[in-house]
Backbone bond lengths (Angstrom), bond angles and torsions (degrees), N, CA, C in turn:
res aa  C-N    CA-C-N  psi(-1)  N-CA   C-N-CA  omega(-1)  CA-C   N-CA-C  phi
1 M - - - 1.462 - - 1.527 109.13 -
2 T 1.280 115.18 126.22 1.465 119.37 -178.85 1.521 109.73 -82.34
3 S 1.326 113.65 141.14 1.469 118.62 178.74 1.519 109.91 -78.07
4 P 1.298 117.15 145.20 1.468 119.66 -179.37 1.523 111.08 -64.12
5 M 1.347 114.51 145.81 1.457 119.84 178.24 1.521 109.23 -68.61
6 P 1.346 117.32 137.35 1.476 118.07 178.51 1.519 110.81 -67.88
7 A 1.294 114.86 143.32 1.468 119.53 -179.79 1.523 109.35 -70.77
8 P 1.324 117.25 137.74 1.465 119.65 178.70 1.516 111.04 -62.91
9 S 1.311 114.70 140.04 1.461 118.60 -179.27 1.518 109.81 -72.75
10 A 1.297 115.27 143.99 1.464 120.14 -179.49 1.517 109.83 -74.28
11 P 1.325 116.74 143.05 1.468 118.41 178.79 1.519 111.48 -64.20
12 V 1.307 114.53 146.25 1.465 119.23 178.77 1.518 108.84 -72.08
13 P 1.325 118.12 122.76 1.468 119.25 -178.35 1.524 111.33 -67.31
14 A 1.313 114.54 150.51 1.460 119.52 176.69 1.520 109.65 -73.16
15 P 1.316 117.36 148.66 1.463 118.80 175.44 1.520 110.91 -57.60
16 P 1.316 117.92 146.82 1.463 119.90 -177.08 1.518 112.20 -64.58
17 F 1.318 115.06 147.88 1.453 121.16 175.67 1.526 108.64 -64.60
18 V 1.309 116.92 136.82 1.458 120.98 -177.65 1.528 109.64 -63.43
19 P 1.330 118.70 123.12 1.466 120.49 -178.33 1.524 111.54 -58.48
20 G 1.318 114.95 133.74 1.450 120.27 177.12 1.512 115.02 83.14
21 A 1.339 117.24 -7.50 1.463 119.51 -179.17 1.524 110.16 -74.35
22 V 1.309 116.60 143.28 1.464 122.58 179.35 1.524 108.76 -120.91
23 L 1.302 115.52 122.49 1.463 120.06 176.82 1.522 109.66 -84.09
24 R 1.311 116.14 136.09 1.459 121.34 175.74 1.522 108.12 -120.30
25 S 1.311 116.13 133.47 1.458 120.87 -174.04 1.530 111.45 -60.56
26 P 1.341 116.98 128.89 1.462 120.49 176.40 1.526 112.68 -91.71
27 V 1.335 117.24 1.83 1.463 120.78 -171.50 1.527 111.94 -62.94
28 G 1.331 117.12 -49.95 1.461 120.19 -178.48 1.518 112.40 -60.91
29 L 1.334 116.42 -48.12 1.458 120.09 178.47 1.523 111.19 -65.32
30 G 1.336 116.21 -35.13 1.456 119.56 178.42 1.519 111.86 -63.31
31 R 1.335 116.26 -42.99 1.460 119.99 178.62 1.521 111.23 -65.81
32 A 1.338 116.96 -41.91 1.463 120.24 178.92 1.524 110.95 -63.91
33 T 1.327 116.14 -40.74 1.461 119.84 179.34 1.521 111.06 -64.58
34 A 1.334 116.68 -44.40 1.465 120.19 179.17 1.524 110.99 -62.43
35 A 1.337 116.53 -39.34 1.471 119.92 179.76 1.526 110.86 -64.93
36 L 1.334 117.06 -43.30 1.459 119.98 179.85 1.522 111.56 -69.17
37 L 1.319 117.09 -34.80 1.462 119.63 174.35 1.527 110.46 -63.18
38 G 1.329 116.21 -37.33 1.463 119.65 175.46 1.521 111.20 -63.17
39 L 1.337 116.85 -39.50 1.462 120.61 177.21 1.526 110.46 -65.72
40 A 1.333 116.57 -38.54 1.465 120.15 177.33 1.523 110.68 -63.40
41 I 1.314 117.13 -38.55 1.467 120.56 176.59 1.524 110.37 -62.04
42 A 1.329 115.89 -40.97 1.472 119.95 179.11 1.525 110.97 -62.40
43 T 1.330 117.69 -41.50 1.471 119.67 179.25 1.528 110.94 -68.36
44 D 1.337 117.04 -33.72 1.468 119.71 176.24 1.530 111.01 -66.43
45 L 1.325 116.81 -38.94 1.460 120.10 176.37 1.526 110.50 -64.76
46 F 1.331 116.13 -40.00 1.460 120.80 175.16 1.531 110.37 -59.16
47 A 1.348 115.60 -41.94 1.457 120.28 178.12 1.528 111.35 -64.56
48 C 1.319 116.98 -36.18 1.472 120.04 177.59 1.527 110.68 -61.72
49 V 1.336 116.15 -42.09 1.470 120.28 177.49 1.525 110.11 -61.96
50 A 1.335 116.66 -43.13 1.464 120.77 178.51 1.525 111.00 -63.89
51 D 1.336 116.96 -39.45 1.467 120.95 178.59 1.527 110.91 -61.94
52 V 1.323 116.21 -43.58 1.464 120.06 -179.55 1.523 110.88 -63.87
53 Q 1.336 116.45 -42.22 1.460 119.49 179.36 1.524 110.83 -63.45
54 E 1.326 116.47 -40.98 1.464 119.30 179.01 1.526 110.76 -66.58
55 M 1.325 117.19 -39.76 1.457 120.54 177.88 1.529 111.40 -61.27
56 N 1.325 116.80 -40.44 1.458 120.43 -179.39 1.530 111.49 -65.00
57 V 1.332 116.23 -43.93 1.466 119.96 179.46 1.522 110.45 -64.55
58 L 1.326 116.46 -46.28 1.464 119.81 -179.49 1.524 111.36 -65.42
59 G 1.326 116.38 -33.57 1.462 119.44 176.01 1.516 111.67 -63.16
60 D 1.341 116.63 -38.86 1.461 120.24 177.01 1.523 111.22 -66.07
61 F 1.336 116.74 -38.52 1.463 119.74 175.93 1.531 110.74 -60.80
62 V 1.335 115.63 -43.45 1.464 120.00 179.35 1.527 110.49 -62.01
63 D 1.324 117.02 -35.99 1.474 121.37 -179.43 1.526 112.94 -78.73
64 G 1.328 116.82 -2.17 1.450 119.83 175.61 1.508 115.74 94.67
65 V 1.321 117.73 10.40 1.463 120.31 179.10 1.522 109.12 -71.41
66 R 1.326 116.98 134.38 1.452 121.56 178.88 1.529 109.54 -137.29
67 G 1.323 117.03 169.05 1.456 120.88 177.08 1.516 112.15 124.82
68 E 1.329 114.92 174.22 1.456 120.61 -178.04 1.523 112.15 -65.44
69 G 1.322 116.32 -33.39 1.461 120.15 -178.22 1.512 112.72 -60.51
70 I 1.332 116.93 -47.04 1.466 119.16 -177.80 1.526 111.18 -73.60
71 V 1.348 116.46 -29.48 1.473 118.80 175.00 1.521 109.98 -64.22
72 H 1.321 116.75 -42.10 1.470 120.73 178.10 1.525 110.88 -64.15
73 R 1.322 117.06 -41.29 1.469 120.64 178.16 1.525 110.99 -64.55
74 A 1.329 116.26 -37.32 1.465 120.17 178.82 1.521 110.77 -64.61
75 Q 1.336 116.26 -40.55 1.460 120.34 177.76 1.528 110.68 -64.25
76 Q 1.332 116.83 -41.02 1.469 120.51 177.12 1.526 111.20 -62.97
77 A 1.342 115.21 -41.42 1.465 119.27 179.75 1.525 111.08 -63.76
78 D 1.336 117.16 -40.96 1.462 120.37 178.35 1.524 111.35 -64.32
79 T 1.339 115.79 -41.86 1.472 120.05 178.89 1.516 110.87 -62.37
80 L 1.333 115.85 -42.85 1.468 120.49 -179.54 1.521 110.96 -65.91
81 N 1.325 116.62 -40.65 1.461 120.06 179.60 1.520 111.39 -66.26
82 N 1.317 117.38 -40.68 1.465 120.29 177.69 1.524 111.08 -63.01
83 A 1.325 115.86 -42.64 1.467 119.54 178.84 1.518 110.67 -63.36
84 A 1.337 116.66 -42.59 1.465 120.19 179.49 1.523 110.92 -64.37
85 G 1.339 116.66 -41.04 1.462 119.95 179.73 1.518 112.52 -63.22
86 H 1.333 116.80 -42.82 1.470 120.26 178.27 1.534 110.82 -66.24
87 A 1.328 116.41 -40.89 1.471 119.81 179.26 1.521 110.77 -62.67
88 Q 1.329 116.67 -42.62 1.462 120.23 178.36 1.526 111.31 -63.46
89 A 1.321 117.08 -42.92 1.466 120.73 -176.54 1.526 111.60 -64.80
90 W 1.335 117.25 -49.04 1.462 119.84 -177.85 1.531 111.64 -68.31
91 T 1.324 116.08 -37.33 1.465 118.67 177.99 1.519 110.98 -67.31
92 L 1.331 116.82 -38.52 1.458 120.45 178.29 1.521 111.06 -61.91
93 I 1.318 117.57 -42.24 1.475 120.91 179.96 1.529 110.51 -62.60
94 A 1.339 116.58 -48.68 1.466 120.11 -179.37 1.527 111.11 -63.09
95 T 1.321 116.43 -42.18 1.464 120.47 -179.81 1.522 110.85 -65.20
96 A 1.339 117.05 -41.98 1.463 120.72 -178.58 1.523 111.48 -62.15
97 V 1.340 117.09 -41.29 1.462 120.35 -179.46 1.526 110.99 -62.38
98 V 1.325 116.27 -49.40 1.470 120.02 -178.21 1.526 110.54 -69.18
99 Y 1.331 117.12 -39.04 1.464 120.47 179.26 1.526 111.07 -60.77
100 L 1.321 117.17 -43.88 1.463 119.77 -179.44 1.525 111.43 -67.00
101 C 1.324 117.26 -34.38 1.472 119.93 174.36 1.520 110.24 -63.21
102 W 1.324 116.25 -43.34 1.475 120.20 178.04 1.522 110.76 -64.45
103 L 1.347 117.00 -44.49 1.462 120.12 -177.73 1.520 110.92 -63.64
104 W 1.333 117.31 -38.81 1.466 120.21 176.64 1.525 110.24 -63.02
105 R 1.325 116.79 -42.16 1.462 120.87 -179.04 1.524 111.10 -61.86
106 V 1.334 117.66 -48.28 1.465 119.07 -176.68 1.523 111.00 -71.82
107 R 1.325 117.68 -30.24 1.460 119.64 177.13 1.525 110.60 -66.11
108 V 1.337 116.89 -46.85 1.470 119.96 179.53 1.525 110.33 -62.94
109 N 1.330 117.13 -42.71 1.468 120.05 176.99 1.520 111.42 -59.14
110 S 1.326 116.59 -42.02 1.468 120.04 -174.98 1.519 112.04 -66.30
111 E 1.319 117.07 -24.09 1.465 119.29 176.61 1.530 110.88 -66.83
112 A 1.330 116.78 -27.46 1.466 120.02 176.55 1.520 111.03 -72.31
113 F 1.332 116.33 -29.53 1.461 120.18 178.92 1.526 111.59 -77.77
114 D 1.335 116.26 -45.95 1.465 119.84 -176.47 1.531 109.11 -161.21
115 Q 1.300 115.88 98.77 1.467 119.81 179.66 1.522 112.18 -67.02
116 S 1.332 116.46 -29.93 1.467 119.89 -175.35 1.521 112.89 -70.62
117 A 1.338 117.32 -12.40 1.460 119.83 -177.36 1.521 112.83 -76.19
118 H 1.317 117.43 -12.45 1.462 120.69 -172.30 1.527 111.23 -98.65
119 S 1.319 114.59 127.89 1.458 121.31 179.88 1.520 112.44 -103.13
120 M 1.346 117.63 -2.65 1.456 121.33 -177.23 1.520 110.21 -131.97
121 R 1.322 115.92 152.03 1.456 120.82 179.30 1.523 110.69 -71.39
122 R 1.328 115.15 160.67 1.457 120.43 -178.43 1.525 113.14 -57.55
123 G 1.316 116.31 -36.18 1.455 119.65 -176.40 1.509 114.16 -56.88
124 W 1.335 116.55 -27.82 1.459 120.37 -179.84 1.515 112.53 -73.63
125 V 1.329 118.11 -13.16 1.464 120.75 175.57 1.527 109.73 -57.55
126 I 1.331 116.04 -39.20 1.466 121.34 177.71 1.523 110.89 -98.71
127 G 1.324 116.20 -50.79 1.453 120.88 -174.60 1.513 114.52 -62.71
128 G 1.328 117.22 -28.74 1.452 120.48 -178.74 1.514 113.91 -61.32
129 W 1.330 117.10 -24.92 1.463 120.98 -179.95 1.518 112.30 -79.75
130 F 1.336 118.45 -21.39 1.452 121.27 -170.96 1.525 113.99 -110.38
131 C 1.323 117.88 -11.80 1.464 120.10 178.69 1.530 109.57 -82.94
132 P 1.340 117.62 123.73 1.467 119.83 -179.57 1.524 112.20 -56.61
133 V 1.285 115.95 150.21 1.462 126.25 177.86 1.536 111.24 73.12
134 V 1.345 117.32 -60.63 1.459 118.91 -177.39 1.530 111.75 -67.08
135 N 1.349 116.64 -17.97 1.466 117.78 178.05 1.518 112.41 -71.31
136 L 1.337 116.83 -1.11 1.456 120.38 175.73 1.531 111.82 -82.34
137 W 1.352 117.45 -15.67 1.466 118.31 179.01 1.528 114.93 -143.94
138 F 1.333 119.84 -20.01 1.461 120.47 -179.02 1.536 112.82 -60.58
139 P 1.347 119.15 -46.87 1.466 118.05 -179.53 1.530 112.56 -59.78
140 R 1.319 116.64 -38.30 1.474 119.41 177.32 1.526 110.03 -61.15
141 R 1.335 117.77 -41.74 1.457 121.05 -179.66 1.523 111.31 -63.07
142 V 1.344 116.45 -40.44 1.460 121.08 178.45 1.529 110.33 -61.91
143 V 1.327 116.33 -45.42 1.470 120.09 -179.30 1.521 110.43 -66.16
144 L 1.336 117.47 -41.13 1.470 120.04 179.70 1.526 111.12 -63.25
145 D 1.330 117.85 -43.62 1.465 120.24 179.03 1.528 110.99 -62.47
146 T 1.333 115.71 -41.67 1.463 119.88 178.98 1.518 110.32 -65.58
147 W 1.315 116.62 -40.22 1.469 122.01 177.54 1.525 110.71 -60.96
148 D 1.343 116.95 -48.32 1.469 121.32 -178.37 1.520 111.45 -61.23
149 A 1.337 117.37 -38.79 1.460 120.60 -179.35 1.522 112.24 -73.42
150 S 1.330 117.62 -17.95 1.458 121.19 -173.50 1.518 114.04 -99.14
151 V 1.335 117.93 -12.64 1.462 119.33 179.83 1.527 109.10 -68.64
152 P 1.330 118.25 150.78 1.468 120.63 178.05 1.518 111.05 -58.24
153 W 1.334 115.83 147.02 1.459 119.90 179.52 1.519 109.80 -60.28
154 G 1.332 116.07 131.97 1.452 121.47 178.86 1.511 114.00 88.37
155 A 1.324 117.95 -12.22 1.469 120.60 179.71 1.527 109.82 -80.63
156 R 1.320 115.42 152.93 1.453 120.19 178.36 1.533 110.20 -74.45
157 T 1.314 114.61 141.00 1.459 120.17 -179.69 1.521 109.16 -96.00
158 G 1.319 116.33 116.10 1.456 120.98 177.36 1.518 110.05 -114.34
159 H 1.315 116.46 137.22 1.463 121.22 -176.75 1.520 112.95 -110.77
160 G 1.327 117.10 13.46 1.455 120.67 -174.59 1.511 114.17 -58.08
161 W 1.340 116.83 -47.29 1.462 120.29 -178.08 1.517 111.25 -64.20
162 V 1.338 116.78 -43.83 1.464 120.58 -178.54 1.528 110.48 -66.04
163 N 1.337 117.00 -44.38 1.458 119.90 -178.80 1.530 111.73 -65.19
164 A 1.321 117.17 -39.45 1.468 120.12 179.00 1.523 110.78 -65.04
165 W 1.354 115.70 -44.51 1.466 119.26 177.90 1.514 111.01 -60.59
166 W 1.320 118.26 -47.83 1.452 120.63 -175.21 1.530 111.31 -67.55
167 T 1.317 117.68 -36.66 1.467 120.71 177.86 1.523 111.01 -60.38
168 L 1.329 116.62 -47.11 1.461 119.94 -179.79 1.527 111.36 -68.39
169 W 1.334 117.06 -35.33 1.465 120.40 177.72 1.530 110.45 -60.41
170 I 1.345 116.97 -45.73 1.459 121.34 -179.78 1.528 110.53 -66.81
171 V 1.326 117.12 -42.23 1.469 120.58 178.41 1.528 110.02 -60.50
172 G 1.339 116.62 -42.72 1.458 120.43 178.93 1.519 111.87 -62.60
173 L 1.336 116.94 -41.84 1.465 120.37 178.52 1.523 111.56 -61.99
174 L 1.322 116.37 -48.14 1.461 120.68 -175.88 1.521 111.47 -67.18
175 T 1.332 116.84 -45.06 1.465 119.21 -178.85 1.529 111.14 -68.31
176 G 1.332 117.69 -33.89 1.451 120.65 175.91 1.518 111.22 -64.73
177 Y 1.342 116.09 -41.51 1.466 120.00 177.50 1.530 110.67 -62.88
178 I 1.317 116.40 -44.42 1.468 120.20 179.60 1.525 110.83 -62.69
179 A 1.332 116.92 -41.10 1.464 120.57 179.10 1.522 111.46 -63.16
180 N 1.326 117.70 -41.31 1.467 120.79 178.71 1.525 111.63 -65.28
181 V 1.331 116.83 -41.26 1.465 120.53 177.56 1.524 110.04 -63.69
182 S 1.331 116.93 -42.28 1.467 120.85 179.10 1.524 110.85 -63.71
183 M 1.342 116.26 -38.39 1.462 119.97 179.83 1.529 110.46 -64.41
184 E 1.325 116.89 -42.27 1.461 120.50 -179.51 1.524 111.89 -69.46
185 A 1.331 117.03 -29.64 1.465 120.92 -177.39 1.529 112.76 -88.38
186 A 1.318 117.61 -1.06 1.463 120.50 -174.69 1.524 112.32 -70.74
187 H 1.341 118.37 -29.07 1.469 122.72 178.01 1.533 112.06 54.30
188 H 1.311 115.80 47.92 1.463 122.20 175.07 1.536 113.39 64.14
189 S 1.310 117.18 17.14 1.460 120.63 174.05 1.520 108.78 -82.17
190 A 1.343 117.00 120.20 1.458 120.57 -177.03 1.526 111.35 -61.02
191 R 1.318 116.89 -38.30 1.461 119.82 -179.19 1.529 111.56 -66.37
192 L 1.346 116.13 -45.10 1.459 119.70 179.75 1.528 111.27 -68.72
193 L 1.329 116.72 -36.64 1.459 120.14 177.39 1.525 110.73 -64.57
194 R 1.314 115.82 -38.24 1.475 118.69 178.32 1.530 110.41 -65.26
195 N 1.333 117.14 -40.76 1.466 120.19 177.07 1.530 110.99 -61.55
196 A 1.337 115.35 -40.94 1.466 119.38 178.76 1.519 110.79 -65.68
197 A 1.333 117.41 -37.77 1.465 121.10 177.74 1.526 110.73 -64.49
198 E 1.330 117.14 -37.26 1.466 120.42 176.58 1.527 110.87 -63.85
199 Q 1.329 115.80 -41.29 1.465 119.50 177.73 1.528 111.24 -64.35
200 M 1.337 116.39 -39.20 1.453 119.79 179.16 1.522 111.21 -67.38
201 L 1.325 117.02 -36.96 1.461 120.55 176.55 1.521 110.46 -61.24
202 F 1.312 116.34 -43.03 1.469 120.10 178.15 1.527 110.58 -62.21
203 S 1.336 116.77 -44.43 1.464 121.19 179.86 1.523 111.15 -61.56
204 D 1.333 117.32 -44.74 1.467 120.28 -179.67 1.523 111.14 -65.69
205 A 1.338 116.98 -36.50 1.465 120.22 178.20 1.532 110.70 -66.17
206 V 1.328 116.49 -39.88 1.471 120.23 176.95 1.525 110.00 -64.14
207 D 1.334 116.88 -39.14 1.461 120.52 178.07 1.531 111.70 -61.51
208 V 1.324 116.39 -36.01 1.462 119.92 177.00 1.538 109.79 -61.25
209 A 1.325 115.79 -48.48 1.470 119.88 179.98 1.525 111.26 -63.76
210 A 1.340 117.02 -40.83 1.469 120.51 178.24 1.520 110.70 -63.58
211 G 1.339 117.07 -37.28 1.466 120.57 178.57 1.517 112.09 -64.34
212 V 1.326 116.01 -40.35 1.473 119.82 177.97 1.530 110.33 -61.74
213 L 1.327 116.41 -46.01 1.465 120.01 179.76 1.522 111.54 -67.33
214 A 1.328 117.62 -33.27 1.465 120.35 176.85 1.525 110.73 -62.79
215 I 1.333 116.52 -39.72 1.471 119.95 176.68 1.520 110.38 -62.07
216 V 1.339 116.80 -43.04 1.466 120.67 179.25 1.525 110.31 -59.35
217 V 1.337 117.13 -44.93 1.472 121.04 -179.35 1.526 110.90 -63.63
218 V 1.328 116.73 -45.18 1.472 120.35 -179.46 1.524 110.78 -62.54
219 V 1.324 117.43 -46.58 1.464 121.10 -177.52 1.518 110.98 -65.02
220 R 1.322 116.94 -45.67 1.471 120.09 -177.48 1.528 111.65 -67.18
221 L 1.319 117.35 -42.50 1.467 119.69 -179.75 1.522 110.98 -67.59
222 T 1.324 117.19 -41.01 1.467 120.66 176.78 1.519 110.61 -61.25
223 R 1.308 116.53 -44.31 1.467 121.17 -178.96 1.516 111.06 -64.66
224 M 1.347 117.65 -41.00 1.463 120.33 179.85 1.519 110.89 -61.79
225 Q 1.328 116.58 -45.19 1.463 119.00 -179.03 1.521 111.34 -65.43
226 H 1.320 116.40 -41.94 1.460 119.91 -178.39 1.528 110.58 -62.10
227 R 1.321 116.05 -46.98 1.470 119.77 -178.80 1.518 111.79 -68.29
228 K 1.328 116.71 -35.97 1.453 119.67 -178.73 1.518 110.88 -66.54
229 A 1.314 116.47 -41.08 1.464 119.92 178.92 1.517 111.24 -67.21
230 L 1.341 117.69 -44.21 1.455 120.73 -178.26 1.521 111.92 -67.22
231 A 1.331 116.13 -29.90 1.464 119.93 179.24 1.522 112.02 -80.45
232 G 1.319 117.15 -7.74 1.458 120.32 179.33 1.496 113.39 75.63
233 Q 1.337 117.89 21.74 1.448 120.28 -176.77 1.520 112.78 -78.13
234 A 1.313 117.16 -5.38 1.456 118.63 175.57 1.524 111.63 -83.25
235 L 1.341 116.32 -8.89 1.462 120.53 -178.15 1.520 110.59 -114.81
236 A 1.286 116.26 148.66 1.454 120.17 176.93 1.523 111.36 -89.28
237 Q 1.316 117.22 -41.69 1.458 119.77 -174.64 1.525 110.22 -143.90
238 A 1.306 117.26 49.10 1.452 120.39 -179.82 1.521 108.73 -154.61
239 P 1.340 117.89 163.01 1.450 119.89 178.28 1.519 111.07 -63.07
240 A 1.329 115.51 162.25 1.457 120.67 178.70 1.519 110.12 -62.92
241 P 1.326 116.70 134.72 1.465 118.74 178.87 1.510 110.52 -71.41
242 A 1.293 115.33 141.32 1.470 119.73 177.93 1.516 109.23 -81.29
243 F 1.337 114.82 144.82 1.456 119.04 175.62 1.516 109.07 -67.56
244 G 1.336 116.11 136.33 1.441 121.14 178.38 1.516 111.68 -88.03
């Protein structure tokens, strides 16, 4: 006698869509954020070129090279470094504004998918970046909670991309700070200035890598939310909510 086949288990229903919640498409802001992050990467690469030029000039000073030629090269290196610094600063400001708008949008959307995934209040979406000390980990926590709430129901939650991006972001911040302190403490010593330029080159290179990973995080999180909303996975027993 054959045993009866076991009945297939019913799929676990998705948590109900939060009543009154309105989803707003993150696609436009996501694209703008990715584009500005790409521009920030370009300015960091420009800064790397300026760092190398400054290192070469300072290396010649250390080796005892003198004359009008090296003075002219030093002036060019200073001009290039100033231009790179201004480009980085203005691009960072523009990118930060748009990025925070995007992060607020995806955080609010993710509350419609799963309110229980969030361990921090909404205010920390912005404030977490500006409060000393806690800005070393609060923004990462906000992004991770938003990521967890946005993954498809039943899918595994992986934090590799977010953790890699945040690690490089912190390394870039710390090494940049150390390079600036070293530059100020050099006291016109060509050897110490060259060491500081090497540290700055490393910091700018790390920023390039962090920028690439930031684009990956923005694109993937935006895509997850867009697909989840269109698939109706934010609702248990209703059509997919339209983006407002």
